[in-house]
C-alpha positions as CSV (number, residue, x, y, z in Angstrom):
1,M,-8.4,31.5,8.1
2,H,-5.2,29.4,7.8
3,T,-3.6,27.6,10.7
4,P,-0.5,29.6,11.8
5,L,2.6,28.3,10.0
6,F,4.9,28.1,13.0
7,S,4.5,27.5,16.7
8,R,7.8,28.5,18.3
9,P,9.6,25.6,20.2
10,S,11.4,26.1,23.5
11,H,14.9,26.0,22.0
12,P,15.8,29.3,20.2
13,R,18.6,27.8,18.1
14,R,16.4,25.0,16.9
15,W,13.7,27.5,15.9
16,S,16.3,29.7,14.1
17,T,17.8,26.8,12.0
18,A,14.5,25.2,11.1
19,A,12.7,28.4,10.4
20,A,15.6,29.7,8.2
21,L,15.7,26.5,6.2
22,A,11.9,26.4,5.7
23,M,11.8,30.1,4.7
24,A,14.7,29.6,2.3
25,C,13.0,26.7,0.6
26,W,9.7,28.6,0.5
27,A,11.4,31.7,-1.0
28,A,13.1,29.5,-3.6
29,G,9.8,28.1,-4.6
30,L,8.3,31.5,-4.8
31,A,11.1,32.8,-7.0
32,H,10.3,30.1,-9.6
33,S,6.6,30.8,-9.5
34,A,4.9,33.2,-11.9
35,S,1.9,33.6,-9.8
36,P,1.6,36.6,-7.3
37,F,1.7,36.0,-3.6
38,E,-1.6,34.7,-2.4
39,D,-1.0,33.0,1.0
40,S,-2.7,29.8,-0.1
41,M,-1.8,26.3,0.9
42,A,-0.6,25.6,-2.6
43,Q,1.8,28.5,-2.5
44,R,2.9,27.7,1.1
45,M,3.7,24.2,0.0
46,L,6.2,25.3,-2.7
47,A,8.7,24.6,0.0
48,C,7.7,20.9,-0.3
49,T,7.5,20.8,-4.1
50,A,11.0,22.2,-4.5
51,C,12.1,18.6,-3.7
52,H,8.9,16.5,-4.3
53,G,8.2,17.9,-7.7
54,A,5.5,20.2,-9.0
55,Q,2.3,19.7,-6.9
56,G,4.0,16.8,-5.2
57,R,4.1,14.6,-8.3
58,A,7.6,13.3,-7.4
59,A,11.1,14.4,-8.4
60,P,12.9,12.9,-11.4
61,D,15.9,11.7,-9.5
62,G,14.1,8.7,-8.0
63,Y,14.7,9.6,-4.3
64,Y,12.0,12.1,-3.5
65,P,8.6,10.3,-3.7
66,R,5.3,11.4,-5.0
67,I,3.1,12.8,-2.2
68,A,0.1,14.0,-4.2
69,G,-2.9,11.8,-3.7
70,K,-1.5,9.7,-0.8
71,P,-3.9,9.1,2.1
72,A,-4.0,12.0,4.4
73,G,-3.5,9.7,7.5
74,Y,-0.3,8.3,6.0
75,L,1.1,11.7,5.0
76,Y,0.3,13.1,8.5
77,H,2.0,10.3,10.3
78,Q,5.1,10.5,8.1
79,L,5.4,14.2,8.8
80,L,5.1,13.4,12.5
81,N,7.7,10.7,12.2
82,F,10.2,13.1,10.5
83,R,9.6,15.8,13.0
84,D,9.8,13.5,16.0
85,G,12.8,11.5,14.9
86,R,11.3,8.1,13.9
87,R,12.3,8.8,10.3
88,H,15.7,10.4,9.6
89,Y,16.4,13.0,6.9
90,R,17.9,16.1,8.4
91,P,16.3,18.7,6.0
92,M,12.8,17.3,6.6
93,G,13.4,17.2,10.3
94,Q,14.6,20.8,10.5
95,M,11.9,22.1,8.3
96,L,9.2,20.4,10.3
97,S,10.5,20.9,13.8
98,P,8.7,24.2,14.5
99,L,5.3,23.1,13.0
100,S,2.4,22.1,15.1
101,D,0.4,18.8,14.8
102,A,-2.5,20.8,13.4
103,Y,-0.5,22.4,10.7
104,L,1.0,19.1,9.7
105,R,-2.5,17.7,9.4
106,T,-3.4,20.7,7.1
107,M,-0.3,19.9,5.0
108,A,-1.3,16.3,4.7
109,E,-4.8,17.0,3.7
110,H,-3.7,19.5,1.1
111,F,-1.5,16.9,-0.7
112,A,-4.0,14.1,-0.2
113,G,-6.6,16.1,-2.0
114,L,-4.6,16.4,-5.2
115,D,-5.9,13.9,-7.9
116,L,-3.2,14.1,-10.6
117,P,-2.1,11.7,-13.4
118,Y,0.9,9.5,-13.0
119,P,3.7,9.3,-15.5
120,T,4.3,6.1,-17.4
121,P,6.6,3.8,-15.4
122,S,10.2,3.7,-16.4
123,Q,11.8,0.5,-17.7
124,V,13.6,-1.5,-15.0
125,R,16.7,-3.4,-15.9
126,T,16.6,-6.8,-14.1
127,S,16.2,-10.4,-15.0
128,P,12.8,-12.1,-15.7
129,E,13.4,-14.4,-12.7
130,A,13.8,-11.4,-10.4
131,L,10.5,-9.8,-11.8
132,Q,8.7,-13.1,-11.3
133,R,10.0,-13.3,-7.7
134,G,8.9,-9.7,-7.1
135,E,5.4,-10.4,-8.5
136,T,5.1,-13.5,-6.2
137,L,6.0,-11.5,-3.1
138,A,3.8,-8.6,-4.0
139,L,0.7,-10.7,-4.9
140,H,1.1,-13.8,-2.8
141,G,3.8,-13.3,-0.2
142,D,6.0,-16.0,1.2
143,A,4.2,-18.2,3.7
144,R,7.4,-20.2,4.6
145,R,9.0,-17.0,6.0
146,Q,5.7,-15.5,7.2
147,V,5.9,-12.6,4.8
148,P,2.4,-11.4,3.8
149,A,1.7,-10.2,0.3
150,C,1.9,-6.5,-0.4
151,V,-1.7,-6.5,-1.5
152,Q,-2.9,-7.6,1.9
153,C,-2.1,-4.2,3.4
154,H,-1.6,-1.8,0.4
155,G,-4.8,-2.7,-1.4
156,E,-5.8,-5.1,-4.2
157,R,-4.7,-2.5,-6.8
158,L,-1.6,-1.5,-4.7
159,T,-2.8,2.1,-4.8
160,G,-3.1,2.3,-1.0
161,V,-6.0,2.0,1.5
162,Q,-7.7,4.8,3.4
163,P,-7.0,6.2,5.9
164,A,-3.3,5.6,6.4
165,T,-1.8,2.9,4.0
166,P,0.1,4.3,1.0
167,G,0.1,3.1,-2.5
168,L,3.2,1.3,-3.8
169,L,2.8,1.8,-7.6
170,G,4.2,4.9,-9.2
171,L,7.2,4.9,-6.9
172,P,10.8,4.6,-8.3
173,R,12.8,1.5,-7.6
174,D,15.6,3.4,-5.9
175,Y,13.1,4.9,-3.4
176,L,11.5,1.6,-2.7
177,N,14.9,-0.1,-2.2
178,A,16.0,2.7,0.1
179,Q,12.9,2.6,2.3
180,M,13.0,-1.2,2.6
181,G,16.6,-0.9,3.6
182,A,15.7,1.7,6.2
183,W,13.1,-0.5,7.7
184,R,15.6,-3.4,7.8
185,T,18.3,-1.4,9.6
186,G,16.0,0.6,11.9
187,L,16.6,3.9,10.3
188,R,12.9,4.1,9.7
189,R,10.5,3.2,12.5
190,A,6.9,3.4,13.4
191,H,4.9,3.1,16.6
192,A,4.4,-0.6,17.7
193,P,3.4,-2.9,16.1
194,D,6.0,-1.9,13.6
195,C,4.8,-4.3,10.9
196,M,7.0,-3.1,8.0
197,A,10.1,-3.5,10.1
198,T,9.2,-7.1,10.9
199,I,8.4,-7.9,7.2
200,A,11.5,-6.2,5.9
201,Q,13.8,-8.1,8.3
202,R,12.4,-11.4,7.0
203,L,13.4,-10.5,3.4
204,D,16.9,-10.8,2.0
205,A,18.5,-8.2,-0.3
206,D,17.6,-10.1,-3.4
207,D,13.9,-10.2,-2.3
208,V,13.9,-6.5,-1.6
209,S,15.4,-5.7,-5.0
210,A,13.0,-8.1,-6.8
211,V,9.8,-6.7,-5.3
212,A,11.0,-3.1,-5.7
213,S,11.8,-3.8,-9.4
214,W,8.4,-5.4,-10.0
215,L,6.4,-2.6,-8.3
216,A,8.3,0.2,-10.0
217,S,7.7,-1.4,-13.5
218,Q,3.9,-1.9,-13.1
219,P,1.5,0.3,-15.0
220,L,-1.0,2.3,-13.0
221,P,-4.7,1.3,-13.0
222,S,-7.2,3.7,-14.4
223,D,-8.3,4.7,-10.9
224,T,-5.2,5.5,-8.9
225,R,-7.0,6.7,-5.7
226,P,-6.5,4.7,-2.5
227,A,-9.2,2.1,-1.8
228,Q,-11.8,3.0,0.8
229,A,-11.3,-0.4,2.5
230,S,-9.1,-3.5,2.1
231,T,-10.7,-6.5,0.6
232,A,-7.9,-8.8,1.8
233,P,-7.7,-10.3,5.3
234,T,-5.3,-8.4,7.6
235,P,-2.1,-10.4,8.0
């Protein structure tokens, strides 16, 4: 038996707007699907894949990230953050506002369980010096500014770490830039200690662009699944 899709909030107008948007996206996804209605999680999640690409593989525009295969804990907390206002994107907030914690967990586990191939990284136009700077930040950090290496939290292969740290490879440069900018300006937040906000605020715009360019240009390892545990010391 599936978890109920909606749990009605106290404000009727909020319910009406969010439910209408969610149902419209769901119906749009169904209209493009050749399969009959089956009330499975895959079919329910067509509302998500309308933006995040088929099966959550990412949209081609560079702004809607891949969600397939990300750690369930990470996906769950981001859904909570959108619903509860720690991340700001109105369509996401409205679609998620009537959904319960339990249903958000079910959604996260569905996408986390998808083990799908990644596309070849697109070429990134930037200077060799910028790519070198990005590689240094990603693999070694910047001790002078107390910036840890990306690999210290996101895994030696940068494919994420269970249960709640996402991978950084396979993401478009534009998306990475946008998220680092959101951390720097406070548009994206997490519960304390908000480590990414602290790190992002210690980087300048050139550093952000450099590390985003390097990450976006890297090939994926043969095993793209998140590591079960980090081998690096926690910063």
